[in-house]
PyMOL Python script that loads the backbone (N, CA, C, O; Angstrom):
from pymol import cmd

cmd.read_pdbstr("""\
ATOM      1  N   MET A   1     188.574  31.803-119.271  1.00  0.00           N
ATOM      2  CA  MET A   1     187.467  32.253-118.478  1.00  0.00           C
ATOM      3  C   MET A   1     187.421  31.448-117.180  1.00  0.00           C
ATOM      4  O   MET A   1     187.575  30.227-117.203  1.00  0.00           O
ATOM      5  N   THR A   2     187.214  32.107-116.077  1.00  0.00           N
ATOM      6  CA  THR A   2     187.196  31.416-114.800  1.00  0.00           C
ATOM      7  C   THR A   2     185.873  30.702-114.584  1.00  0.00           C
ATOM      8  O   THR A   2     184.879  31.006-115.243  1.00  0.00           O
ATOM      9  N   ALA A   3     185.867  29.755-113.661  1.00  0.00           N
ATOM     10  CA  ALA A   3     184.639  29.027-113.349  1.00  0.00           C
ATOM     11  C   ALA A   3     183.554  29.977-112.862  1.00  0.00           C
ATOM     12  O   ALA A   3     182.378  29.788-113.171  1.00  0.00           O
ATOM     13  N   LYS A   4     183.939  30.991-112.107  1.00  0.00           N
ATOM     14  CA  LYS A   4     182.962  31.957-111.605  1.00  0.00           C
ATOM     15  C   LYS A   4     182.304  32.712-112.755  1.00  0.00           C
ATOM     16  O   LYS A   4     181.108  33.001-112.694  1.00  0.00           O
ATOM     17  N   ALA A   5     183.060  33.037-113.800  1.00  0.00           N
ATOM     18  CA  ALA A   5     182.511  33.758-114.939  1.00  0.00           C
ATOM     19  C   ALA A   5     181.529  32.889-115.718  1.00  0.00           C
ATOM     20  O   ALA A   5     180.636  33.420-116.378  1.00  0.00           O
ATOM     21  N   LYS A   6     181.674  31.571-115.657  1.00  0.00           N
ATOM     22  CA  LYS A   6     180.791  30.678-116.384  1.00  0.00           C
ATOM     23  C   LYS A   6     179.527  30.321-115.608  1.00  0.00           C
ATOM     24  O   LYS A   6     178.639  29.664-116.152  1.00  0.00           O
ATOM     25  N   LYS A   7     179.431  30.738-114.355  1.00  0.00           N
ATOM     26  CA  LYS A   7     178.260  30.434-113.543  1.00  0.00           C
ATOM     27  C   LYS A   7     177.043  31.143-114.134  1.00  0.00           C
ATOM     28  O   LYS A   7     177.085  32.343-114.407  1.00  0.00           O
ATOM     29  N   LEU A   8     175.974  30.402-114.327  1.00  0.00           N
ATOM     30  CA  LEU A   8     174.744  30.965-114.874  1.00  0.00           C
ATOM     31  C   LEU A   8     173.732  31.186-113.767  1.00  0.00           C
ATOM     32  O   LEU A   8     173.677  30.439-112.790  1.00  0.00           O
ATOM     33  N   THR A   9     172.932  32.228-113.938  1.00  0.00           N
ATOM     34  CA  THR A   9     171.807  32.417-113.023  1.00  0.00           C
ATOM     35  C   THR A   9     170.728  31.409-113.423  1.00  0.00           C
ATOM     36  O   THR A   9     170.786  30.810-114.497  1.00  0.00           O
ATOM     37  N   HIS A  10     169.759  31.237-112.553  1.00  0.00           N
ATOM     38  CA  HIS A  10     168.657  30.333-112.881  1.00  0.00           C
ATOM     39  C   HIS A  10     167.911  30.816-114.123  1.00  0.00           C
ATOM     40  O   HIS A  10     167.459  30.007-114.933  1.00  0.00           O
ATOM     41  N   GLU A  11     167.783  32.135-114.272  1.00  0.00           N
ATOM     42  CA  GLU A  11     167.091  32.704-115.422  1.00  0.00           C
ATOM     43  C   GLU A  11     167.877  32.474-116.723  1.00  0.00           C
ATOM     44  O   GLU A  11     167.292  32.171-117.763  1.00  0.00           O
ATOM     45  N   GLU A  12     169.207  32.621-116.652  1.00  0.00           N
ATOM     46  CA  GLU A  12     170.040  32.366-117.831  1.00  0.00           C
ATOM     47  C   GLU A  12     169.965  30.889-118.223  1.00  0.00           C
ATOM     48  O   GLU A  12     169.897  30.556-119.406  1.00  0.00           O
ATOM     49  N   PHE A  13     169.977  30.013-117.222  1.00  0.00           N
ATOM     50  CA  PHE A  13     169.881  28.590-117.511  1.00  0.00           C
ATOM     51  C   PHE A  13     168.526  28.265-118.128  1.00  0.00           C
ATOM     52  O   PHE A  13     168.441  27.433-119.031  1.00  0.00           O
ATOM     53  N   ALA A  14     167.465  28.914-117.650  1.00  0.00           N
ATOM     54  CA  ALA A  14     166.135  28.718-118.231  1.00  0.00           C
ATOM     55  C   ALA A  14     166.117  29.174-119.690  1.00  0.00           C
ATOM     56  O   ALA A  14     165.479  28.536-120.527  1.00  0.00           O
ATOM     57  N   SER A  15     166.803  30.262-120.000  1.00  0.00           N
ATOM     58  CA  SER A  15     166.897  30.727-121.385  1.00  0.00           C
ATOM     59  C   SER A  15     167.655  29.721-122.240  1.00  0.00           C
ATOM     60  O   SER A  15     167.274  29.459-123.381  1.00  0.00           O
ATOM     61  N   LEU A  16     168.724  29.159-121.693  1.00  0.00           N
ATOM     62  CA  LEU A  16     169.488  28.132-122.406  1.00  0.00           C
ATOM     63  C   LEU A  16     168.598  26.920-122.688  1.00  0.00           C
ATOM     64  O   LEU A  16     168.619  26.371-123.789  1.00  0.00           O
ATOM     65  N   LEU A  17     167.825  26.511-121.697  1.00  0.00           N
ATOM     66  CA  LEU A  17     166.893  25.394-121.884  1.00  0.00           C
ATOM     67  C   LEU A  17     165.838  25.700-122.942  1.00  0.00           C
ATOM     68  O   LEU A  17     165.504  24.844-123.761  1.00  0.00           O
ATOM     69  N   ALA A  18     165.315  26.923-122.919  1.00  0.00           N
ATOM     70  CA  ALA A  18     164.281  27.305-123.881  1.00  0.00           C
ATOM     71  C   ALA A  18     164.795  27.196-125.311  1.00  0.00           C
ATOM     72  O   ALA A  18     164.099  26.678-126.184  1.00  0.00           O
ATOM     73  N   VAL A  19     165.989  27.674-125.550  1.00  0.00           N
ATOM     74  CA  VAL A  19     166.567  27.586-126.894  1.00  0.00           C
ATOM     75  C   VAL A  19     166.925  26.137-127.221  1.00  0.00           C
ATOM     76  O   VAL A  19     166.726  25.685-128.349  1.00  0.00           O
ATOM     77  N   GLY A  20     167.443  25.426-126.256  1.00  0.00           N
ATOM     78  CA  GLY A  20     167.850  24.043-126.480  1.00  0.00           C
ATOM     79  C   GLY A  20     166.703  23.107-126.776  1.00  0.00           C
ATOM     80  O   GLY A  20     166.873  22.125-127.498  1.00  0.00           O
ATOM     81  N   HIS A  21     165.533  23.397-126.228  1.00  0.00           N
ATOM     82  CA  HIS A  21     164.387  22.516-126.420  1.00  0.00           C
ATOM     83  C   HIS A  21     163.483  22.940-127.574  1.00  0.00           C
ATOM     84  O   HIS A  21     162.495  22.263-127.855  1.00  0.00           O
ATOM     85  N   ALA A  22     163.799  24.042-128.244  1.00  0.00           N
ATOM     86  CA  ALA A  22     162.992  24.498-129.381  1.00  0.00           C
ATOM     87  C   ALA A  22     163.199  23.560-130.563  1.00  0.00           C
ATOM     88  O   ALA A  22     164.318  23.119-130.826  1.00  0.00           O
ATOM     89  N   ALA A  23     162.133  23.262-131.263  1.00  0.00           N
ATOM     90  CA  ALA A  23     162.222  22.410-132.451  1.00  0.00           C
ATOM     91  C   ALA A  23     163.046  23.120-133.528  1.00  0.00           C
ATOM     92  O   ALA A  23     163.019  24.346-133.639  1.00  0.00           O
ATOM     93  N   ALA A  24     163.766  22.342-134.304  1.00  0.00           N
ATOM     94  CA  ALA A  24     164.658  22.908-135.323  1.00  0.00           C
ATOM     95  C   ALA A  24     163.912  23.742-136.359  1.00  0.00           C
ATOM     96  O   ALA A  24     164.462  24.712-136.881  1.00  0.00           O
ATOM     97  N   ASN A  25     162.689  23.385-136.659  1.00  0.00           N
ATOM     98  CA  ASN A  25     161.921  24.095-137.686  1.00  0.00           C
ATOM     99  C   ASN A  25     161.125  25.261-137.137  1.00  0.00           C
ATOM    100  O   ASN A  25     160.598  26.060-137.911  1.00  0.00           O
ATOM    101  N   SER A  26     161.022  25.382-135.822  1.00  0.00           N
ATOM    102  CA  SER A  26     160.220  26.444-135.229  1.00  0.00           C
ATOM    103  C   SER A  26     161.061  27.702-135.028  1.00  0.00           C
ATOM    104  O   SER A  26     162.289  27.685-135.113  1.00  0.00           O
ATOM    105  N   ALA A  27     160.355  28.773-134.762  1.00  0.00           N
ATOM    106  CA  ALA A  27     161.056  30.022-134.449  1.00  0.00           C
ATOM    107  C   ALA A  27     161.716  29.874-133.085  1.00  0.00           C
ATOM    108  O   ALA A  27     161.171  29.231-132.187  1.00  0.00           O
ATOM    109  N   ALA A  28     162.874  30.464-132.939  1.00  0.00           N
ATOM    110  CA  ALA A  28     163.576  30.409-131.653  1.00  0.00           C
ATOM    111  C   ALA A  28     162.774  31.186-130.621  1.00  0.00           C
ATOM    112  O   ALA A  28     162.198  32.226-130.943  1.00  0.00           O
ATOM    113  N   PRO A  29     162.727  30.708-129.404  1.00  0.00           N
ATOM    114  CA  PRO A  29     161.980  31.430-128.359  1.00  0.00           C
ATOM    115  C   PRO A  29     162.638  32.767-128.055  1.00  0.00           C
ATOM    116  O   PRO A  29     163.849  32.929-128.207  1.00  0.00           O
ATOM    117  N   ALA A  30     161.830  33.713-127.627  1.00  0.00           N
ATOM    118  CA  ALA A  30     162.361  35.024-127.253  1.00  0.00           C
ATOM    119  C   ALA A  30     162.979  34.919-125.867  1.00  0.00           C
ATOM    120  O   ALA A  30     162.333  34.480-124.916  1.00  0.00           O
ATOM    121  N   ILE A  31     164.222  35.322-125.767  1.00  0.00           N
ATOM    122  CA  ILE A  31     164.903  35.361-124.471  1.00  0.00           C
ATOM    123  C   ILE A  31     165.472  36.763-124.302  1.00  0.00           C
ATOM    124  O   ILE A  31     165.690  37.455-125.297  1.00  0.00           O
ATOM    125  N   PRO A  32     165.720  37.202-123.067  1.00  0.00           N
ATOM    126  CA  PRO A  32     166.262  38.546-122.846  1.00  0.00           C
ATOM    127  C   PRO A  32     167.595  38.749-123.583  1.00  0.00           C
ATOM    128  O   PRO A  32     168.416  37.837-123.684  1.00  0.00           O
ATOM    129  N   ALA A  33     167.778  39.952-124.084  1.00  0.00           N
ATOM    130  CA  ALA A  33     168.989  40.279-124.844  1.00  0.00           C
ATOM    131  C   ALA A  33     170.258  40.050-124.023  1.00  0.00           C
ATOM    132  O   ALA A  33     171.267  39.600-124.566  1.00  0.00           O
ATOM    133  N   LYS A  34     170.221  40.351-122.728  1.00  0.00           N
ATOM    134  CA  LYS A  34     171.398  40.133-121.869  1.00  0.00           C
ATOM    135  C   LYS A  34     171.739  38.652-121.797  1.00  0.00           C
ATOM    136  O   LYS A  34     172.911  38.278-121.833  1.00  0.00           O
ATOM    137  N   HIS A  35     170.710  37.807-121.695  1.00  0.00           N
ATOM    138  CA  HIS A  35     170.958  36.361-121.649  1.00  0.00           C
ATOM    139  C   HIS A  35     171.549  35.891-122.970  1.00  0.00           C
ATOM    140  O   HIS A  35     172.518  35.131-122.994  1.00  0.00           O
ATOM    141  N   ARG A  36     170.960  36.347-124.061  1.00  0.00           N
ATOM    142  CA  ARG A  36     171.451  35.952-125.385  1.00  0.00           C
ATOM    143  C   ARG A  36     172.917  36.334-125.546  1.00  0.00           C
ATOM    144  O   ARG A  36     173.729  35.514-125.975  1.00  0.00           O
ATOM    145  N   ALA A  37     173.257  37.563-125.208  1.00  0.00           N
ATOM    146  CA  ALA A  37     174.637  38.033-125.367  1.00  0.00           C
ATOM    147  C   ALA A  37     175.599  37.210-124.500  1.00  0.00           C
ATOM    148  O   ALA A  37     176.673  36.826-124.963  1.00  0.00           O
ATOM    149  N   ARG A  38     175.224  36.942-123.258  1.00  0.00           N
ATOM    150  CA  ARG A  38     176.114  36.188-122.363  1.00  0.00           C
ATOM    151  C   ARG A  38     176.266  34.739-122.808  1.00  0.00           C
ATOM    152  O   ARG A  38     177.372  34.198-122.790  1.00  0.00           O
ATOM    153  N   LEU A  39     175.162  34.108-123.208  1.00  0.00           N
ATOM    154  CA  LEU A  39     175.231  32.707-123.626  1.00  0.00           C
ATOM    155  C   LEU A  39     176.023  32.550-124.923  1.00  0.00           C
ATOM    156  O   LEU A  39     176.705  31.543-125.115  1.00  0.00           O
ATOM    157  N   ILE A  40     175.936  33.535-125.809  1.00  0.00           N
ATOM    158  CA  ILE A  40     176.764  33.525-127.020  1.00  0.00           C
ATOM    159  C   ILE A  40     178.230  33.717-126.643  1.00  0.00           C
ATOM    160  O   ILE A  40     179.101  33.016-127.158  1.00  0.00           O
ATOM    161  N   ALA A  41     178.507  34.671-125.742  1.00  0.00           N
ATOM    162  CA  ALA A  41     179.892  34.928-125.319  1.00  0.00           C
ATOM    163  C   ALA A  41     180.514  33.706-124.655  1.00  0.00           C
ATOM    164  O   ALA A  41     181.711  33.464-124.805  1.00  0.00           O
ATOM    165  N   LEU A  42     179.716  32.934-123.923  1.00  0.00           N
ATOM    166  CA  LEU A  42     180.221  31.722-123.276  1.00  0.00           C
ATOM    167  C   LEU A  42     180.350  30.554-124.249  1.00  0.00           C
ATOM    168  O   LEU A  42     180.917  29.518-123.902  1.00  0.00           O
ATOM    169  N   GLY A  43     179.832  30.713-125.457  1.00  0.00           N
ATOM    170  CA  GLY A  43     179.944  29.661-126.455  1.00  0.00           C
ATOM    171  C   GLY A  43     178.856  28.608-126.376  1.00  0.00           C
ATOM    172  O   GLY A  43     178.969  27.556-127.005  1.00  0.00           O
ATOM    173  N   TYR A  44     177.788  28.875-125.602  1.00  0.00           N
ATOM    174  CA  TYR A  44     176.709  27.907-125.460  1.00  0.00           C
ATOM    175  C   TYR A  44     175.713  27.953-126.615  1.00  0.00           C
ATOM    176  O   TYR A  44     174.995  26.984-126.856  1.00  0.00           O
ATOM    177  N   MET A  45     175.670  29.081-127.329  1.00  0.00           N
ATOM    178  CA  MET A  45     174.812  29.196-128.507  1.00  0.00           C
ATOM    179  C   MET A  45     175.426  30.187-129.485  1.00  0.00           C
ATOM    180  O   MET A  45     176.305  30.975-129.137  1.00  0.00           O
ATOM    181  N   VAL A  46     174.936  30.124-130.713  1.00  0.00           N
ATOM    182  CA  VAL A  46     175.379  31.039-131.765  1.00  0.00           C
ATOM    183  C   VAL A  46     174.151  31.587-132.471  1.00  0.00           C
ATOM    184  O   VAL A  46     173.082  30.976-132.447  1.00  0.00           O
ATOM    185  N   PHE A  47     174.313  32.745-133.100  1.00  0.00           N
ATOM    186  CA  PHE A  47     173.249  33.313-133.929  1.00  0.00           C
ATOM    187  C   PHE A  47     173.611  32.971-135.362  1.00  0.00           C
ATOM    188  O   PHE A  47     174.547  33.539-135.927  1.00  0.00           O
ATOM    189  N   LEU A  48     172.873  32.046-135.947  1.00  0.00           N
ATOM    190  CA  LEU A  48     173.209  31.510-137.262  1.00  0.00           C
ATOM    191  C   LEU A  48     171.962  31.474-138.122  1.00  0.00           C
ATOM    192  O   LEU A  48     170.917  30.992-137.687  1.00  0.00           O
ATOM    193  N   GLN A  49     172.064  31.972-139.324  1.00  0.00           N
ATOM    194  CA  GLN A  49     170.970  31.981-140.284  1.00  0.00           C
ATOM    195  C   GLN A  49     169.709  32.611-139.700  1.00  0.00           C
ATOM    196  O   GLN A  49     168.601  32.118-139.913  1.00  0.00           O
ATOM    197  N   GLY A  50     169.888  33.692-138.970  1.00  0.00           N
ATOM    198  CA  GLY A  50     168.764  34.450-138.460  1.00  0.00           C
ATOM    199  C   GLY A  50     168.099  33.920-137.209  1.00  0.00           C
ATOM    200  O   GLY A  50     167.033  34.406-136.834  1.00  0.00           O
ATOM    201  N   ARG A  51     168.699  32.929-136.545  1.00  0.00           N
ATOM    202  CA  ARG A  51     168.109  32.415-135.304  1.00  0.00           C
ATOM    203  C   ARG A  51     169.177  31.882-134.371  1.00  0.00           C
ATOM    204  O   ARG A  51     170.306  31.613-134.782  1.00  0.00           O
ATOM    205  N   LEU A  52     168.809  31.734-133.118  1.00  0.00           N
ATOM    206  CA  LEU A  52     169.729  31.179-132.130  1.00  0.00           C
ATOM    207  C   LEU A  52     169.795  29.674-132.289  1.00  0.00           C
ATOM    208  O   LEU A  52     168.771  29.015-132.471  1.00  0.00           O
ATOM    209  N   ARG A  53     170.999  29.130-132.221  1.00  0.00           N
ATOM    210  CA  ARG A  53     171.202  27.689-132.324  1.00  0.00           C
ATOM    211  C   ARG A  53     172.157  27.259-131.216  1.00  0.00           C
ATOM    212  O   ARG A  53     173.071  27.993-130.838  1.00  0.00           O
ATOM    213  N   MET A  54     171.925  26.061-130.710  1.00  0.00           N
ATOM    214  CA  MET A  54     172.759  25.514-129.646  1.00  0.00           C
ATOM    215  C   MET A  54     174.094  25.034-130.215  1.00  0.00           C
ATOM    216  O   MET A  54     174.178  24.586-131.359  1.00  0.00           O
ATOM    217  N   THR A  55     175.125  25.138-129.393  1.00  0.00           N
ATOM    218  CA  THR A  55     176.422  24.565-129.732  1.00  0.00           C
ATOM    219  C   THR A  55     176.591  23.288-128.906  1.00  0.00           C
ATOM    220  O   THR A  55     175.800  23.010-128.006  1.00  0.00           O
ATOM    221  N   THR A  56     177.613  22.533-129.220  1.00  0.00           N
ATOM    222  CA  THR A  56     177.890  21.327-128.431  1.00  0.00           C
ATOM    223  C   THR A  56     178.143  21.675-126.963  1.00  0.00           C
ATOM    224  O   THR A  56     177.606  20.996-126.088  1.00  0.00           O
ATOM    225  N   PRO A  57     178.943  22.708-126.657  1.00  0.00           N
ATOM    226  CA  PRO A  57     179.108  23.059-125.239  1.00  0.00           C
ATOM    227  C   PRO A  57     177.774  23.441-124.566  1.00  0.00           C
ATOM    228  O   PRO A  57     177.582  23.172-123.381  1.00  0.00           O
ATOM    229  N   GLY A  58     176.873  24.055-125.310  1.00  0.00           N
ATOM    230  CA  GLY A  58     175.568  24.394-124.756  1.00  0.00           C
ATOM    231  C   GLY A  58     174.762  23.152-124.428  1.00  0.00           C
ATOM    232  O   GLY A  58     174.114  23.091-123.383  1.00  0.00           O
ATOM    233  N   ARG A  59     174.795  22.172-125.299  1.00  0.00           N
ATOM    234  CA  ARG A  59     174.082  20.910-125.046  1.00  0.00           C
ATOM    235  C   ARG A  59     174.701  20.170-123.850  1.00  0.00           C
ATOM    236  O   ARG A  59     173.990  19.569-123.045  1.00  0.00           O
ATOM    237  N   ILE A  60     176.024  20.222-123.751  1.00  0.00           N
ATOM    238  CA  ILE A  60     176.693  19.586-122.604  1.00  0.00           C
ATOM    239  C   ILE A  60     176.282  20.292-121.314  1.00  0.00           C
ATOM    240  O   ILE A  60     176.047  19.647-120.292  1.00  0.00           O
ATOM    241  N   ARG A  61     176.199  21.610-121.369  1.00  0.00           N
ATOM    242  CA  ARG A  61     175.799  22.394-120.191  1.00  0.00           C
ATOM    243  C   ARG A  61     174.384  22.018-119.750  1.00  0.00           C
ATOM    244  O   ARG A  61     174.126  21.879-118.554  1.00  0.00           O
ATOM    245  N   ILE A  62     173.474  21.853-120.700  1.00  0.00           N
ATOM    246  CA  ILE A  62     172.114  21.433-120.364  1.00  0.00           C
ATOM    247  C   ILE A  62     172.149  20.038-119.750  1.00  0.00           C
ATOM    248  O   ILE A  62     171.496  19.784-118.737  1.00  0.00           O
ATOM    249  N   TYR A  63     172.909  19.137-120.363  1.00  0.00           N
ATOM    250  CA  TYR A  63     172.989  17.773-119.869  1.00  0.00           C
ATOM    251  C   TYR A  63     173.556  17.729-118.448  1.00  0.00           C
ATOM    252  O   TYR A  63     173.072  16.981-117.599  1.00  0.00           O
ATOM    253  N   ALA A  64     174.572  18.527-118.205  1.00  0.00           N
ATOM    254  CA  ALA A  64     175.213  18.539-116.891  1.00  0.00           C
ATOM    255  C   ALA A  64     174.323  19.200-115.836  1.00  0.00           C
ATOM    256  O   ALA A  64     174.461  18.928-114.643  1.00  0.00           O
ATOM    257  N   GLY A  65     173.430  20.051-116.269  1.00  0.00           N
ATOM    258  CA  GLY A  65     172.549  20.737-115.331  1.00  0.00           C
ATOM    259  C   GLY A  65     173.240  21.918-114.694  1.00  0.00           C
ATOM    260  O   GLY A  65     174.394  22.225-114.990  1.00  0.00           O
ATOM    261  N   GLN A  66     172.532  22.555-113.840  1.00  0.00           N
ATOM    262  CA  GLN A  66     173.048  23.745-113.180  1.00  0.00           C
ATOM    263  C   GLN A  66     173.828  23.306-111.946  1.00  0.00           C
ATOM    264  O   GLN A  66     173.310  23.355-110.831  1.00  0.00           O
ATOM    265  N   LEU A  67     175.073  22.878-112.148  1.00  0.00           N
ATOM    266  CA  LEU A  67     175.869  22.332-111.057  1.00  0.00           C
ATOM    267  C   LEU A  67     176.530  23.372-110.175  1.00  0.00           C
ATOM    268  O   LEU A  67     176.852  23.089-109.021  1.00  0.00           O
ATOM    269  N   ASP A  68     176.740  24.584-110.703  1.00  0.00           N
ATOM    270  CA  ASP A  68     177.522  25.542-109.933  1.00  0.00           C
ATOM    271  C   ASP A  68     176.704  26.455-109.030  1.00  0.00           C
ATOM    272  O   ASP A  68     177.282  27.329-108.384  1.00  0.00           O
ATOM    273  N   THR A  69     175.399  26.296-108.956  1.00  0.00           N
ATOM    274  CA  THR A  69     174.670  27.230-108.080  1.00  0.00           C
ATOM    275  C   THR A  69     174.232  26.554-106.823  1.00  0.00           C
ATOM    276  O   THR A  69     173.606  27.183-105.970  1.00  0.00           O
TER     277      THR A  69
END
""", "prot")
cmd.dss("prot")
cmd.show_as("cartoon", "prot")
cmd.util.cbc("prot")
cmd.orient("prot")
């Protein structure tokens, strides 16, 4: 995947943050279906046991911040 394909919009990054900051025991926040599909395709989150969960690359992406915009 090219660097351009991995560029997130501000809204997609906000969705990534929303899922990343949700407590493990709470319900996952509602994010737009397009954001969910793209973030899963990029490997930043997975749908596991009925909810969205962050992956290590997703946590790294949050830590690194929105560097490409």
